[in-house]
N, C-alpha and C positions, 0 to 999 in steps of 0.2 A: 601381372594385367600393363598395358600398355596403355601410354597418353591416348593414340590414337584412339583407342574404345571409345574412349570419350565423345569424339567425334564421330558418331556413327550420327546416321543422320535421324535417328529416332528420338536423340534426345537432344535437346535445347540447348544450343551454345551458348545461351546467354544464363542457363546453369553454371551451366563448367566455368564458364568464366566469372562468375561470383564467388564458384567455390575456389577456386585459385586466389581471390582477392580474399577472401576468409582466411586463406593458409600462410597468404603473407602476411596482414595482421596478425594472425597468431605468433606470429614470428619474430616479429616484430616485436611484438608488448610483451611475449615471451624468450625476451634473450637472455634476462637475467633470471636463471633460477631460484625460485627460496627454498629454504629448509624447508617450509612449512608447503604440506600438500593438500589438496583437497580431489577425493578422483569421483567423479563421477558414472556409475555403471547402473542406470536407472534405465529401464527397456524402452520407454516413452517419455522423455523429460518436456518436448514439446506441447502436451499438458496442463504444463503447468503457466505457458503465457508470462505476463510482465513479470509474473511472482515469480518465477525462478531466475529471470534475472536480474531481480534484485538481493537474493538470493544470494546468486554468485558475485554480485556485485561487492554485499558485506563479506564476503570472503577474499575477495580481492584488494578493497580498502584496507584489510584486517592482515594483509602481507601474504597470501596462500597464492600457491602457481593453482591452476585448473585444469585438470586433466581428465577427459572424457576418452575412453580409449577403444568406445567402439564408434565413432565417426569417421565418417569417409562417405566420400562421394555418392552414392546411391542412398545414406541417411539424408543428406544435405538436399537432394534433390526431390525426394520424397516425404521429409518432415520438416524444413527450412524453407526452401526456394519456394515450391507452391503452393503452402499451406501460410507460410508469412512475408508473404510479398509486399501486402499493403503498407505506407508509411507509417502511417500510425500504428501500426500494432509492436509492440514495445520490446516481447522476447525476439526479436531478429538486433537488438543493441547487444546480445549477448557473443554473435557474432562481429557485429560492425565495429564494435570495443577492441575484439580481441580477448576476450578473457580469459578462452577456450585452449588449452597451449596440446596440441595431437604429439608429442615426442611421447619416449616413456617417463618414469618415473625413477628420477637418480637414485642408485643405489644407496648415497648417502642422507638422504634426504629424512630427517629427524623426526617428524611430525605427521603422519596418516589420515586423514577420516577419509570415509567414504560413502556417500550417499548410495543407496542400494532399494533394489523394490522391496527388499524386506524392511527397511527401517525408517521410509517414506511414501507417504500416503496422501492423495487429496481428497478423502474422504474425511474433509476437514467441521464438517457438522453435525453429522452423525451423533458424536460423544456428548453435543450440546443437549441433544432432544432423547438422548439417552442415557442422560446422569451416567456415563459409564465411564468417566476420571478414571476412577479408583481402580479399574480393573485389570490396565496398563500401564506401567510408567512413560506416561507420554508428553510429549510436547507440541503446543499449538503455534509454530512457527508464525509471529506477528506479521501485516502488514507493515509494505514502507508507503514512507511519501510519493509522489508521482513520480515515474521512471525519468523524470526530466530535472530533475533535483539532484540524482547521482549523478547520470550521464554527463548533465551541463555543472555541476561540483558547485551547487547552490544549498547541499541539505547542510553545512557545518557552516556557513559563511557569519562571521560573526553577524548580529544583530544588537546594534546600537538599545540599553534600556530606555524608550522614550518616559519623562519626565509628566508629560501629557498621556494619559493613557484612558477612553472612553470608557465608561461605565454603560457600554452600549455591546449589543450583542451585531456579530459578523459572520454570514457566510457567502461564498462564491462559489458557483459550480452548473452545470447546465441542469436546465427543465424541460426538454423536449420531451413532450406527454407521448410520441410513439415510443420512446425508451424509456421512461421512466415507471411509463402506468403499468408497466406487468408487474411490478414487486409487489401488487394486493394481490398477485393470484400463486404469488410462493407461500410455502409452511411458516413462514417466520410470524411472530407478533407484533411484531418493531412496523413502524407507519411510514408507509412510503412518503419520497420528499415532494411529492407533486401534493398529498393530502395535507402534510404537514403547512406546506406552502398556507394554500388555499385555506386551511385554518386560520393562521393570521393574520390573513387579508382579510375575512369575514368579521375577524373580532379588530380591525383595526389596529392591526400590532407593528403593521410595518411599515418605514418610512423610505416615500416614493423617490425614488433614484434613478433618474435616463438617463446618463452620462457620468462617463471618468470626471469629469471637469468637477463637477457637482457633487462627486461622492469625495473629492480630494477637498472642495470646498466644508463640508462638511466636519472629514476628516482634521481639518484646519480651526474650525468654526466653537464656537461655545457651548453648542446645543448638542444634548446628552440624552441617555436612556431611553434609546431608538433600539430598531430591529432593522439590519439593512441588510437586504439579501439582493446582492448583485448575480443576473445573467452571464454566464463568462463567456457564451455567442454572441452580446451585444457590448457587455462590457468588460475586456481582457484587460485582465492587467500581469503585466510580466514575470513571465517565473521568478526571474532574477531580484523581484522587489513584492512578492507576496507575501513569506515570512515576516518581512520589515512592516506591509501592514498589516497582517492578521495581531501581529505583535504589540498594532495600534490600541485594541480592543481587549478590555478584560474578559471575553464571553464570544465564542465559537459555538455556534449550532451544527450538530453535528447530523446529519442528513444521510439516509443511506446509497447505499450505490443503485443500480440499474435491478437486477437480478437479488443481491445478497445486503445485509444488514453494514458491511464493509464495507467504506470508502475512505480513499488514501488524505484526502482532508485533514482526518483528526489528529494524525503521524504531524503534520508539516503544523495545524495550531500548538501540542501538546510541548512541541517542539520550540517552543518558543514561548510557556507557560500558559498560552491564554487557555482562559476555563472551559471545558467542553459543556453546553447544554445536551444531554442525552437518552435518549429512551433506555429503559430499564433493560431490555433486551441485549442492545446493542450493547451496552454498559456492560452487561455479567458475560456475552462473548471475548470481552478482552481480556489477555492471559499477563497478568493477575485479573480479575476483575476491576474496574473504578467505583469507587467507594463515595456516596451521595455527601457532598459540602464536605470532602476531605481532601480529593482531587477532581471531583466532577458534580453537577448538579441535574439528577436523575430522574426523568417526569414519567412517569403511568402511562396517562395516556391524553388525546389532546388538549381535553378540560384541566388535566393539572397541570400540561405544556407551560396552558396560559398563567396557573397559581406559582409554577416555577421561575417564570421571568420576572412575574410581579417578584419574587421572593429576593432574584437576584439582582433587580433595580434595589432591593432595600438593606445590600448587605452593608456592614461596616467597611475601611477603609483596610481595616487590621484583618479580618472576614476575609476580603479582598487577596490582601496580600500573600497570605495564609492557603488558599485557595491555588494563587500564583505560583507560589514555590512548590508547590505539592505536584501538581501538575506537571512543572517544567524536572522535579525530579522523579517523577515514572514514566517521562520519555529518557532522562536518563539511565536507569536504573532498567528498562526494558525492552525499549527502542531505538537505542543506537544500533549502528553496525557493528561495533564493537561486542554490546550486552547482549547482542542474539546469536553470534559465532562463540564467544563465551558459553554462553548458555547450552548450546549445540555440541561443543568438543567436551565441555566436561559433566553435561550432565546424564553420560551413559543411558540414555533413553533407548527404550523397547522401539518405540515407534514415535517416527514424527510427521506432523498435517501441515500441509502446503497448499495452500489453494490455489485452486483451478477455476474460480471462478466460474461460468454455468458449469462445468465439469462436475465441481463439487456439487451443486447445487441439483442436479440431477440425479447426481449418487445419493443423496439425504433424499430426496422425494421417491426412488427405486426402494430405498430402505423401507420407509416411511408403511411405501405401499405394500412394502413383504410384509409389516406388523401388522396389518389391517387387515 
């Protein structure tokens, strides 16, 4: 097939130019091949969105060259260029960073691992609802931080341990009602972030802070034992500063995403030892499960959230430090790129589940309908 074919009048020229840029970035990024290879042999890898980027980034950080044998212009045009054009879609970082090599795997490569349709599934949630962990030797690949942490290399920046840690609760995120109110219609038994926020507001448990300057005044001041929730759209903290800010609080309020319990902010919090205050279903979905008063504070419902917040405020310094150490240890053992890749490579799993966000939720809803 000649290059001229790609300039057929029916084919958008900008798509082919983007494809050439992707190929060039790949060639530059993969100039030196390693002796460890990850082969992507999945029919529709694009369904995994940002979570595929996170997984491939983890392998790249651990020294793997990533090969995608079936990648060509037709795939790029149909599955990447047209589907992932918006700048906010982090799946495209796979191609913008040149994470994938389009060459053949060198014969001298010693360690080869393949992801394919047989060992990778987007059906992330059904095992939780059907309690079928024992039916297969399986692994739920954990989520990571926000993709920008890895793309901009903030994920492992050293955060200096503060001598002035607030015995307060922190959370920063989006609270758009048109985006997050749909959570209550999903089959999860957790509680949506809009409902949690309204409950805490009704209980007069939220400290009102309307600007970043007032937030930093609070952070550096003497006031303590408060619940501080920032709307990220109104008070944006730069991603390079966020883990440092989170580390100044003993507690982080873990609120669900838009359509599922998981949200990247819990990984960012655990990475600096911030103690999650988290709903019991959300805690159970972590792999392994989080444990109450060992590495998290777990609540059952909204009234119990009030109780657990008061419990948190009453913890002794020794208890706080122990919880903080355990939270950081949980991250180190289970959530770093090294930990995740090692588990995948050495686990000999029959099946691994990777989040596909809305798609994973839709699969769960269909499976539950069939069960009824």
